[in-house]
KOLLO-944979 format. One record per residue (C-alpha): residue number from 1; residue in three letters; y, z, x. Coordinates in steps of 0.001 Angstrom, whole numbers. Layout:
     k     r        yy        zz        xx
   NUM   ALA         Y         Z         X
...
! end
This chain:
     k     r        yy        zz        xx
     1   MET     -9889    -22206    -23090
     2   ASP     -8850    -24772    -20997
     3   VAL     -5772    -24625    -22111
     4   PHE     -5422    -21083    -21388
     5   ILE     -6392    -21728    -18172
     6   LEU     -4210    -24382    -17303
     7   VAL     -1188    -22804    -18993
     8   GLY     -2110    -19456    -16905
     9   SER     -2340    -20796    -13716
    10   LEU       615    -23054    -14261
    11   GLY      2685    -20599    -15758
    12   THR      1680    -17605    -13079
    13   PHE      2847    -20163    -10374
    14   MET      6302    -21013    -11871
    15   ILE      7374    -17608    -13068
    16   PHE      6440    -16765     -9300
    17   LEU      8134    -19622     -8032
    18   ALA     11353    -18230     -9865
    19   VAL     11139    -14424     -8896
    20   HIS     10789    -15377     -5419
    21   VAL     13290    -18028     -5334
    22   MET     15729    -15488     -6860
    23   TRP     14374    -12735     -4053
    24   LEU     14419    -15196     -1485
    25   ARG     18237    -15106      -458
    26   ARG     18283    -10944      -721
    27   ILE     15764    -10408      1727
    28   SER     15662    -10394      5593
    29   ASP     13758    -12864      7533
    30   ARG     11383    -10596      9140
    31   SER      9704     -9198      5897
    32   VAL      9744    -12701      3828
    33   ILE      6373    -12816      4463
    34   PRO      4988     -9797      2562
    35   VAL      7404     -9836       -99
    36   VAL      5962    -13597     -1161
    37   TRP      2532    -11702     -1260
    38   LEU      3982     -9029     -3007
    39   THR      5568    -11064     -5392
    40   TYR      2960    -13110     -6366
    41   ALA       526     -9860     -6801
    42   GLY      3207     -8364     -9077
    43   VAL      3946    -11501    -10997
    44   GLY        41    -12659    -11168
    45   VAL      -899     -9076    -12443
    46   ALA      1961     -9077    -15248
    47   ALA       887    -12695    -15971
    48   HIS     -2712    -12095    -16234
    49   ILE     -2536     -9249    -17949
    50   PHE      -242    -10886    -20951
    51   LEU     -2905    -14228    -20624
    52   GLY     -5818    -11683    -21282
    53   ILE     -3864    -10042    -24548
    54   MET     -3393    -13592    -25515
    55   SER     -6299    -14804    -25195
    56   ARG     -7709    -11749    -26980
    57   MET     -5661    -12136    -29990
    58   SER     -7098    -15431    -30325
    59   GLY    -10188    -14566    -30984
    60   MET    -11998    -14652    -27698
    61   SER    -14692    -12529    -26588
    62   ILE    -14630    -10171    -23865
    63   PHE    -16512    -12301    -21127
    64   SER    -14414    -15453    -21851
    65   THR    -11581    -13746    -21669
    66   MET    -12784    -11873    -18133
    67   SER    -13739    -15727    -17151
    68   LEU    -10209    -16908    -18179
    69   ILE     -8290    -14713    -16399
    70   GLY    -10720    -15116    -13416
    71   VAL    -10749    -19053    -12790
    72   SER     -6751    -18732    -13859
    73   LEU     -6410    -16110    -11040
    74   VAL     -8556    -18176     -8659
    75   LEU     -6034    -21355     -9435
    76   SER     -2492    -19215     -9181
    77   THR     -3982    -18257     -5933
    78   LEU     -4476    -21324     -4199
    79   LEU     -1128    -22642     -6021
    80   VAL       533    -20109     -4699
    81   GLY     -1192    -20617     -1249
    82   ASN      -176    -24374      -815
    83   TYR      3098    -23138     -1701
    84   PHE      3112    -20469      1237
    85   MET      1758    -22915      3300
    86   GLY      4005    -25538      3058
    87   ILE      6870    -23287      3522
    88   PHE      5533    -21264      6117
    89   GLY      2860    -23273      7747
    90   ILE      3308    -26629      8919
    91   MET      6719    -27404      7906
    92   GLU      8368    -24096      9824
    93   SER      5770    -24253     12623
    94   SER      5452    -27755     13825
    95   ILE      8411    -28610     15980
    96   ARG      7736    -32678     15372
    97   MET      8570    -32003     11802
    98   ARG     11399    -29725     12158
    99   VAL     12821    -32247     14869
   100   LEU     12293    -35108     12472
   101   SER     14144    -32955      9618
   102   GLU     17487    -32543     11848
   103   VAL     17523    -36184     12793
   104   VAL     17174    -37064      9062
   105   LEU     19489    -34539      7512
   106   ALA     21985    -35667     10819
   107   GLY     22387    -39016      9112
   108   SER     24586    -41779     10810
   109   ARG     26535    -38835     12440
   110   GLY     22616    -38299     14751
   111   VAL     21611    -35422     16583
   112   SER     22206    -35202     20651
   113   ARG     19459    -34521     22371
   114   SER     21107    -31109     23898
   115   MET     21667    -30098     20792
   116   LEU     18283    -30506     19991
   117   LEU     17277    -28472     23007
   118   ALA     19828    -26197     21786
   119   LYS     18371    -25322     19188
   120   TYR     14705    -25657     19561
   121   ASN     14256    -23942     23218
   122   HIS     11032    -22016     24142
   123   THR     12929    -18490     23617
   124   MET     13495    -19431     20261
   125   ILE      9946    -20847     19387
   126   VAL      8477    -17770     20626
   127   ASP     10513    -15357     19033
   128   LYS     10336    -16881     15945
   129   ARG      6439    -16621     15834
   130   LEU      6682    -12938     17255
   131   ALA      8782    -12422     14558
   132   ARG      6404    -13984     11617
   133   PHE      3616    -12136     13487
   134   ILE      5161     -9039     13416
   135   ALA      6666     -9206      9873
   136   SER      2587     -9972      8901
   137   GLY      1427     -7186     10421
   138   ASP     -1107     -8813     13038
   139   ILE      1204     -7657     15998
   140   MET      3289     -4740     16717
   141   GLU      5849     -4649     19598
   142   ARG      6606     -1244     21603
   143   ASN      8555      -892     24450
   144   GLY      8414     -4522     25053
   145   VAL      5264     -4848     24606
   146   TYR      3046     -6713     22033
   147   THR      -344     -5672     21180
   148   SER     -2733     -6623     18107
   149   ARG     -2752     -4624     15168
   150   LYS     -6035     -5952     13809
   151   SER     -9233     -6609     15126
   152   PHE     -9310    -10129     12796
   153   THR     -6559    -12115     11801
   154   PHE     -6473    -14939      9245
   155   PHE     -4029    -16723     11836
   156   LEU     -6866    -16689     14338
   157   LEU     -9081    -19167     12341
   158   PRO     -7829    -22378     13650
   159   ALA     -8646    -20908     17281
   160   MET    -12154    -19907     15940
   161   VAL    -12617    -23081     14728
   162   LEU    -11319    -24957     17854
   163   ARG    -13890    -22537     19730
   164   PHE    -16855    -23380     17725
   165   PHE    -16155    -27305     18306
   166   TRP    -16128    -26662     22452
   167   TRP    -19289    -24195     21833
   168   ALA    -20552    -27493     20218
   169   TYR    -19751    -30155     22538
   170   GLY    -20830    -28063     25263
   171   ARG    -17425    -27537     26853
   172   THR    -16992    -23850     28703
   173   ASN    -13416    -23543     28975
   174   ILE    -12619    -21956     25905
   175   VAL     -9390    -19663     26200
   176   TYR     -8041    -19496     22557
   177   ILE    -10440    -15903     21768
   178   LYS    -12264    -13978     24083
! end
């Protein structure tokens, strides 16, 4: 059963990665986040249906098959989540990492401060982050005004944790969440 779990979770992730890379070139920047999760949902369902059929054909009981599918689904979801955070999390939103990447990619020719400032000005940074929130469905823009579409979003989890720590240490100037 362990081999089925390993093959199921890694296989699902590898199929997701291949399909996602093929589709990634054909989608606009605004729809990247939903496409990642829709791709995973489609690949995950298909791969785990196949995994269930194969495990039943090998003589596993229904309970073992369901357990296998459940564990494999959790592991493949964690793999895709880590991939997602690596691509759209730290590397994309951390200016420090992006600047370092630009300097390393420039090699011996180097990058001037003015070139970096042109690429990472406040307007571009805010526009990228707003586009990401709009694409995820967390906010919407109407007539130049941005409003929240959800009362809770996973993007607020770091702010909630920070708010808890501020509260735990007796601080009163909490500005992240009302």
